[in-house]
Every structure is written in structure tokens, then in C-alpha cells.
DOVO-335737 format. One record per residue (C-alpha): x, y, z. Coordinates in pm, whole numbers, plus 50000, padded with zeros to 5 digits. Layout:
N
+-------+-------+-------+
!    px !    py !    pz !
+-------+-------+-------+
!     X !     Y !     Z !
...
+-------+-------+-------+
//
This chain:
359
+-------+-------+-------+
!    px !    py !    pz !
+-------+-------+-------+
! 51739 ! 52209 ! 49345 !
! 51768 ! 51831 ! 49305 !
! 51526 ! 51688 ! 49049 !
! 51390 ! 51335 ! 49091 !
! 51213 ! 51142 ! 48815 !
! 50924 ! 50935 ! 48953 !
! 50733 ! 50658 ! 48779 !
! 50461 ! 50412 ! 48887 !
! 50400 ! 50149 ! 48616 !
! 50075 ! 50004 ! 48751 !
! 49870 ! 50313 ! 48837 !
! 49932 ! 50681 ! 48781 !
! 49942 ! 50877 ! 49108 !
! 49736 ! 51146 ! 48932 !
! 49431 ! 50926 ! 48883 !
! 49132 ! 51031 ! 49095 !
! 49011 ! 50670 ! 49135 !
! 49046 ! 50572 ! 49504 !
! 49331 ! 50326 ! 49556 !
! 49571 ! 50250 ! 49838 !
! 49844 ! 50197 ! 49579 !
! 49791 ! 50543 ! 49425 !
! 49772 ! 50698 ! 49770 !
! 50104 ! 50544 ! 49868 !
! 50262 ! 50668 ! 49544 !
! 50145 ! 51023 ! 49618 !
! 50274 ! 50992 ! 49975 !
! 50614 ! 50886 ! 49844 !
! 50632 ! 51180 ! 49606 !
! 50545 ! 51412 ! 49893 !
! 50805 ! 51253 ! 50120 !
! 51079 ! 51290 ! 49861 !
! 50983 ! 51654 ! 49801 !
! 50993 ! 51715 ! 50177 !
! 51366 ! 51652 ! 50160 !
! 51407 ! 51960 ! 49941 !
! 51378 ! 51806 ! 49593 !
! 51153 ! 51861 ! 49294 !
! 50970 ! 51541 ! 49199 !
! 50857 ! 51504 ! 48838 !
! 50610 ! 51235 ! 48737 !
! 50791 ! 51177 ! 48409 !
! 50555 ! 50919 ! 48258 !
! 50197 ! 50799 ! 48301 !
! 50233 ! 50502 ! 48066 !
! 50041 ! 50222 ! 48234 !
! 50212 ! 49883 ! 48220 !
! 49969 ! 49636 ! 48372 !
! 49855 ! 49290 ! 48264 !
! 49601 ! 49163 ! 48514 !
! 49510 ! 48839 ! 48337 !
! 49830 ! 48718 ! 48172 !
! 49791 ! 48799 ! 47802 !
! 50117 ! 48768 ! 47599 !
! 49974 ! 48995 ! 47328 !
! 49913 ! 49269 ! 47583 !
! 50267 ! 49226 ! 47713 !
! 50417 ! 49253 ! 47365 !
! 50214 ! 49569 ! 47297 !
! 50330 ! 49721 ! 47625 !
! 50691 ! 49654 ! 47535 !
! 50650 ! 49845 ! 47206 !
! 50482 ! 50135 ! 47386 !
! 50762 ! 50136 ! 47641 !
! 51029 ! 50158 ! 47369 !
! 50862 ! 50470 ! 47232 !
! 50845 ! 50617 ! 47584 !
! 51214 ! 50541 ! 47643 !
! 51305 ! 50728 ! 47326 !
! 51089 ! 51026 ! 47423 !
! 51221 ! 51053 ! 47779 !
! 51583 ! 51002 ! 47683 !
! 51549 ! 51288 ! 47436 !
! 51344 ! 51524 ! 47654 !
! 51536 ! 51475 ! 47978 !
! 51881 ! 51537 ! 47832 !
! 51867 ! 51914 ! 47885 !
! 51693 ! 51897 ! 48223 !
! 51850 ! 51580 ! 48351 !
! 51715 ! 51450 ! 48685 !
! 51963 ! 51346 ! 48950 !
! 51778 ! 51024 ! 49032 !
! 51509 ! 50790 ! 48895 !
! 51260 ! 50634 ! 49140 !
! 51016 ! 50360 ! 49037 !
! 50733 ! 50259 ! 49267 !
! 50586 ! 49907 ! 49267 !
! 50765 ! 49694 ! 49011 !
! 50632 ! 49337 ! 48993 !
! 50544 ! 49066 ! 48741 !
! 50206 ! 49212 ! 48644 !
! 50338 ! 49568 ! 48621 !
! 50711 ! 49571 ! 48548 !
! 50914 ! 49886 ! 48495 !
! 50990 ! 49869 ! 48125 !
! 51117 ! 50228 ! 48114 !
! 51328 ! 50330 ! 48413 !
! 51636 ! 50109 ! 48375 !
! 51694 ! 50205 ! 48010 !
! 51637 ! 50577 ! 48061 !
! 51856 ! 50582 ! 48370 !
! 52140 ! 50412 ! 48184 !
! 52105 ! 50650 ! 47891 !
! 52117 ! 50954 ! 48119 !
! 52383 ! 50813 ! 48351 !
! 52176 ! 50859 ! 48667 !
! 52115 ! 50630 ! 48967 !
! 51808 ! 50404 ! 48952 !
! 51620 ! 50294 ! 49265 !
! 51294 ! 50113 ! 49335 !
! 51038 ! 50130 ! 49615 !
! 50815 ! 49829 ! 49690 !
! 50930 ! 49568 ! 49443 !
! 50870 ! 49195 ! 49444 !
! 51037 ! 48905 ! 49269 !
! 50837 ! 48606 ! 49144 !
! 51066 ! 48373 ! 48955 !
! 50798 ! 48105 ! 48938 !
! 50627 ! 48339 ! 48688 !
! 50918 ! 48317 ! 48444 !
! 50720 ! 48039 ! 48279 !
! 50350 ! 48068 ! 48203 !
! 50125 ! 48351 ! 48081 !
! 50319 ! 48632 ! 48255 !
! 50663 ! 48512 ! 48142 !
! 50749 ! 48825 ! 47939 !
! 50652 ! 49062 ! 48216 !
! 50811 ! 48850 ! 48490 !
! 51141 ! 48854 ! 48301 !
! 51120 ! 49233 ! 48267 !
! 51038 ! 49276 ! 48637 !
! 51341 ! 49065 ! 48732 !
! 51565 ! 49267 ! 48501 !
! 51437 ! 49593 ! 48650 !
! 51505 ! 49466 ! 49002 !
! 51858 ! 49367 ! 48897 !
! 51917 ! 49718 ! 48761 !
! 51827 ! 49895 ! 49087 !
! 52115 ! 50015 ! 49303 !
! 51876 ! 50034 ! 49598 !
! 51543 ! 49863 ! 49660 !
! 51336 ! 50007 ! 49944 !
! 51106 ! 49738 ! 50080 !
! 50788 ! 49821 ! 50272 !
! 50714 ! 49488 ! 50442 !
! 50910 ! 49192 ! 50575 !
! 50718 ! 48968 ! 50335 !
! 50857 ! 49158 ! 50034 !
! 51209 ! 49121 ! 50171 !
! 51208 ! 48741 ! 50140 !
! 51243 ! 48712 ! 49763 !
! 51431 ! 49034 ! 49693 !
! 51694 ! 48924 ! 49945 !
! 51710 ! 48571 ! 49806 !
! 51777 ! 48696 ! 49452 !
! 51952 ! 49025 ! 49527 !
! 52185 ! 49155 ! 49255 !
! 52551 ! 49196 ! 49344 !
! 52619 ! 49521 ! 49525 !
! 52250 ! 49605 ! 49560 !
! 52129 ! 49760 ! 49887 !
! 51798 ! 49657 ! 50043 !
! 51661 ! 49922 ! 50280 !
! 51346 ! 49911 ! 50489 !
! 51106 ! 50201 ! 50434 !
! 50798 ! 50152 ! 50648 !
! 50456 ! 50248 ! 50507 !
! 50370 ! 50595 ! 50633 !
! 50109 ! 50866 ! 50651 !
! 50168 ! 51202 ! 50475 !
! 50161 ! 51395 ! 50803 !
! 50415 ! 51524 ! 51053 !
! 50174 ! 51507 ! 51346 !
! 49881 ! 51293 ! 51454 !
! 49511 ! 51389 ! 51434 !
! 49304 ! 51430 ! 51751 !
! 49247 ! 51097 ! 51929 !
! 48927 ! 50896 ! 51900 !
! 48713 ! 50831 ! 52206 !
! 48694 ! 50463 ! 52100 !
! 48318 ! 50461 ! 52155 !
! 48038 ! 50427 ! 51904 !
! 47987 ! 50175 ! 51623 !
! 48256 ! 49954 ! 51476 !
! 48394 ! 50068 ! 51142 !
! 48492 ! 49875 ! 50829 !
! 48654 ! 50064 ! 50542 !
! 48740 ! 49923 ! 50202 !
! 48657 ! 49940 ! 49834 !
! 48378 ! 49707 ! 49722 !
! 48524 ! 49515 ! 49431 !
! 48560 ! 49148 ! 49338 !
! 48862 ! 48961 ! 49464 !
! 49043 ! 49028 ! 49789 !
! 48822 ! 49319 ! 49900 !
! 48506 ! 49113 ! 49860 !
! 48680 ! 48830 ! 50045 !
! 48735 ! 49062 ! 50343 !
! 48368 ! 49160 ! 50342 !
! 48273 ! 48792 ! 50332 !
! 48490 ! 48729 ! 50639 !
! 48326 ! 49025 ! 50814 !
! 47980 ! 48882 ! 50749 !
! 48088 ! 48545 ! 50888 !
! 48238 ! 48719 ! 51192 !
! 47929 ! 48925 ! 51272 !
! 47722 ! 48606 ! 51296 !
! 47920 ! 48508 ! 51607 !
! 47889 ! 48837 ! 51794 !
! 47654 ! 48894 ! 52084 !
! 47516 ! 49210 ! 52241 !
! 47400 ! 49536 ! 52092 !
! 47677 ! 49594 ! 51839 !
! 47668 ! 49831 ! 51541 !
! 47884 ! 49851 ! 51227 !
! 47943 ! 50141 ! 50987 !
! 48089 ! 50059 ! 50645 !
! 48283 ! 50319 ! 50447 !
! 48333 ! 50225 ! 50083 !
! 48165 ! 50165 ! 49750 !
! 48236 ! 49999 ! 49419 !
! 48121 ! 49748 ! 49160 !
! 48066 ! 49471 ! 49416 !
! 47837 ! 49674 ! 49641 !
! 47536 ! 49453 ! 49563 !
! 47731 ! 49145 ! 49672 !
! 47844 ! 49318 ! 49992 !
! 47490 ! 49426 ! 50073 !
! 47368 ! 49070 ! 50016 !
! 47635 ! 48933 ! 50250 !
! 47531 ! 49173 ! 50525 !
! 47156 ! 49158 ! 50467 !
! 47106 ! 48924 ! 50768 !
! 47224 ! 49209 ! 50992 !
! 46991 ! 49479 ! 50859 !
! 46935 ! 49747 ! 51119 !
! 47276 ! 49696 ! 51273 !
! 47487 ! 49776 ! 50963 !
! 47495 ! 50121 ! 50805 !
! 47647 ! 50186 ! 50461 !
! 47820 ! 50524 ! 50450 !
! 47926 ! 50504 ! 50084 !
! 48254 ! 50635 ! 49949 !
! 48387 ! 50905 ! 50183 !
! 48627 ! 51190 ! 50117 !
! 48920 ! 51241 ! 50350 !
! 48738 ! 51469 ! 50596 !
! 48435 ! 51241 ! 50621 !
! 48652 ! 50934 ! 50670 !
! 48844 ! 51110 ! 50948 !
! 48512 ! 51181 ! 51120 !
! 48417 ! 50815 ! 51085 !
! 48741 ! 50713 ! 51256 !
! 48679 ! 50965 ! 51534 !
! 48333 ! 50831 ! 51621 !
! 48413 ! 50458 ! 51593 !
! 48495 ! 50208 ! 51867 !
! 48730 ! 49994 ! 51656 !
! 48830 ! 49919 ! 51298 !
! 48732 ! 49573 ! 51174 !
! 48909 ! 49477 ! 50852 !
! 49044 ! 49121 ! 50799 !
! 49297 ! 49229 ! 50534 !
! 49263 ! 48951 ! 50276 !
! 49527 ! 49008 ! 50007 !
! 49635 ! 49348 ! 50142 !
! 49991 ! 49452 ! 50059 !
! 49979 ! 49629 ! 50396 !
! 49672 ! 49857 ! 50405 !
! 49679 ! 50234 ! 50454 !
! 49346 ! 50214 ! 50636 !
! 49520 ! 50051 ! 50930 !
! 49767 ! 50337 ! 50969 !
! 49493 ! 50599 ! 50933 !
! 49276 ! 50435 ! 51199 !
! 49559 ! 50377 ! 51444 !
! 49681 ! 50736 ! 51404 !
! 49352 ! 50843 ! 51564 !
! 49400 ! 50596 ! 51849 !
! 49143 ! 50355 ! 51709 !
! 49216 ! 49990 ! 51792 !
! 49231 ! 49750 ! 51496 !
! 49097 ! 49398 ! 51470 !
! 49252 ! 49221 ! 51170 !
! 49383 ! 48882 ! 51074 !
! 49751 ! 48806 ! 51115 !
! 49853 ! 48819 ! 50748 !
! 50178 ! 48905 ! 50565 !
! 50196 ! 49279 ! 50509 !
! 49915 ! 49354 ! 50752 !
! 50133 ! 49251 ! 51045 !
! 50388 ! 49516 ! 50942 !
! 50147 ! 49803 ! 51006 !
! 49917 ! 49692 ! 51290 !
! 50002 ! 49685 ! 51659 !
! 50130 ! 49340 ! 51749 !
! 49921 ! 49099 ! 51953 !
! 49572 ! 48951 ! 51949 !
! 49522 ! 48914 ! 51573 !
! 49417 ! 48557 ! 51482 !
! 49548 ! 48387 ! 51172 !
! 49324 ! 48329 ! 50869 !
! 49316 ! 47954 ! 50935 !
! 49158 ! 48017 ! 51274 !
! 48853 ! 48146 ! 51089 !
! 48566 ! 48378 ! 51173 !
! 48510 ! 48234 ! 51522 !
! 48855 ! 48346 ! 51637 !
! 48817 ! 48686 ! 51474 !
! 48477 ! 48731 ! 51640 !
! 48626 ! 48641 ! 51978 !
! 48880 ! 48923 ! 51942 !
! 48608 ! 49166 ! 51833 !
! 48390 ! 49064 ! 52127 !
! 48678 ! 49110 ! 52369 !
! 48723 ! 49465 ! 52243 !
! 48351 ! 49546 ! 52247 !
! 48313 ! 49420 ! 52605 !
! 48613 ! 49610 ! 52742 !
! 48627 ! 49989 ! 52680 !
! 48947 ! 50014 ! 52882 !
! 49117 ! 49758 ! 52656 !
! 49002 ! 49951 ! 52348 !
! 49147 ! 50276 ! 52475 !
! 49473 ! 50115 ! 52591 !
! 49522 ! 49928 ! 52262 !
! 49431 ! 50236 ! 52059 !
! 49675 ! 50455 ! 52252 !
! 49958 ! 50204 ! 52202 !
! 49879 ! 50185 ! 51829 !
! 49876 ! 50564 ! 51805 !
! 50218 ! 50581 ! 51970 !
! 50350 ! 50320 ! 51725 !
! 50233 ! 50528 ! 51427 !
! 50393 ! 50840 ! 51573 !
! 50729 ! 50666 ! 51613 !
! 50746 ! 50465 ! 51293 !
! 50489 ! 50562 ! 51033 !
! 50486 ! 50938 ! 50973 !
! 50632 ! 51120 ! 50675 !
! 50929 ! 51270 ! 50857 !
! 51073 ! 50928 ! 50936 !
! 51027 ! 50815 ! 50575 !
! 51187 ! 51130 ! 50432 !
! 51495 ! 51097 ! 50650 !
! 51539 ! 50729 ! 50565 !
! 51503 ! 50790 ! 50192 !
! 51752 ! 51076 ! 50168 !
! 52004 ! 50916 ! 50402 !
! 52008 ! 50620 ! 50163 !
! 52016 ! 50793 ! 49824 !
! 52242 ! 51089 ! 49900 !
! 52561 ! 50880 ! 49865 !
! 52437 ! 50766 ! 49521 !
! 52399 ! 51126 ! 49410 !
! 52743 ! 51220 ! 49540 !
! 52915 ! 50944 ! 49343 !
! 52708 ! 50969 ! 49023 !
! 52883 ! 51098 ! 48708 !
+-------+-------+-------+
//
């Protein structure tokens, strides 16, 4: 059986901490295995510098050298046929995969990588240089969104293939459809930064709604107090569900009328695919990444502000037929483009020629 080495520099797929990035990594491992391979998570060394500290970057490079030596030694007798790295970028570069792949003489590919050459100077310079070098080493880069394609295409290495691999759910079939009635639903971790920004936009949006609306919120985290303060003016209409497991979140989708999530800073957002798979219409802002996974049409841009977002929400709340029609179209889109079978076929169609020509 074909063995594939898998590595995610930023976050280990084995971590139990909820994260869309970890969930996507696990989905990718499952998709690759579905093609008949064995996928080994060969390293859990975390390479991540969130704040731009050169000392941290230098330490990570030393740790990576030790990991390269270990893997090169240990994988010689059980050599994988392919190395796959997920999510290489200037804050979390792959410092391991290119060197190990060269030492073992195996193909090296990446999934969801970004190039940021403006970071080659400044506090992330060491990591940005390493991320660029890792991109250059990849024979194939699978990109998940059209936004990611811009820079990897501009600076593509000679002979490198760029292949679209759409974000996907780890399922072959869709769950039962939602009735598109009930309260609105928002779902996202409560942490400072982009997630809190989305909750702030939601609070601003709710202030412009009329009628007897309700909102359930699935999520928790260190910024919960700030989120509760933002939504305090709507007490009685907003219900906090806390952090939900998969079954509970599926039930929340099933009883909701629509998903409201602006998507500030989202790479793409698994929550959009999950909601649309149940036939739940989505109201989001038209942002890079988000637009790759939501049904086209009706999503206002961030510059249009909360008034425009509220107008779209109100249109959905006032028109049950529109909700059901939009939800059904979104569900069909997920079935055609965003399930694991499609991803598995695309991946193996692309990498099989690499395996056939490898030494």
C-alpha cells in the first residue's frame, strides 16, 4: 500500500482544540486515505511565530534541523512514496519537508500555501524566506481559493504545477435538509482578532433588523465576555449555546433559518460548507476566500457595512420561499463541488504521475 507522509507546521491535526485549520488538515488526511493510501503524520513539531520574533524563528530552525535528522534516519527503511505539507506560509513555514523529501528522493507537494514576499524584510524575514523556499521546492501546490492563487501563480517555480483543490467536507453524501425555519444561527470561536471582528459586525447588523427575530450563537472562547457585551443590547433575542460537539452543531443547523457569519479574516470557513450542506442559506460578506465556498449572489462587500448586511438578512427573514430556494441551491453546490469524493479524485489524479516517475 502507498504510504504518504503528512505534515502541518502550524497546528497538529491531532490537537483536540477546535480549529477550522486542524479540521481541514484531518479532512485532507482522510481524503488521501480514501484513495487507498496509508497516511502517516510524521511530525508534530509546531513551527509558528504569531508575533514576529527573530529569536523564536532561530530556535525553530534549530529544532527543525534535529527533526530533519530524525526523520531522514527513521524513514529510510519504511520510505513513504510522497510527502504532503498542509498550510505553508510566512508565520508557519515548512522547515522540514523539502530537506527530508530530497534526502529520501520522494516527491514533495503542498496544499494551501501562500507567498508573501513583502515579508522578506521585517520581523518575519527568516520565516518568510523559508516559506518561499518551501514553495519553490514543491512539484505541485494545491490551492484552495482563488485568492491564494494570485501570489503562488505570480512567483511560481519553473515546472511547478498549480492545481485547484476546493475546500470540502469529509462526507460522501449530504445530511438531511434543514427546514430553514427557526432562529438565525451564528457559529464561530470567541477569540480576539478576526473572530471578534465578525461578532462585532453581527452586533452592528442586528441593530438594523426589524420584526421578531431570534439568534442562536454556537461557540466559546477567551473573548466570550467581549462577545456577550457586544450583544447585551439584544438580551432576550440572543441565546448562547456554548461550544457544541459535531452532533449538537448539526442539530443547530437543522433548526435554524439561516447562517449569519460575516467572515472577517476567514481563509474560507468550514462553517459555510457545513451549513450549506444542510440546505441552510448563508448571509456573509463578499470577502476573499469566503466567496469560494458560499453560493454566489447577494453578499454585500465589507465596505458596504452593517446596513447592507442587515438588508440581506432582512430579505431572507421576510421571505421563507427565498430561504428555501437559496438553501437548496447551496446544498446542490456542496454536493457537486465540496464533498470528499471530488477532493480524493482530484488529489490522486494529480500526484499519481509523480509517483510513477519517482526514483
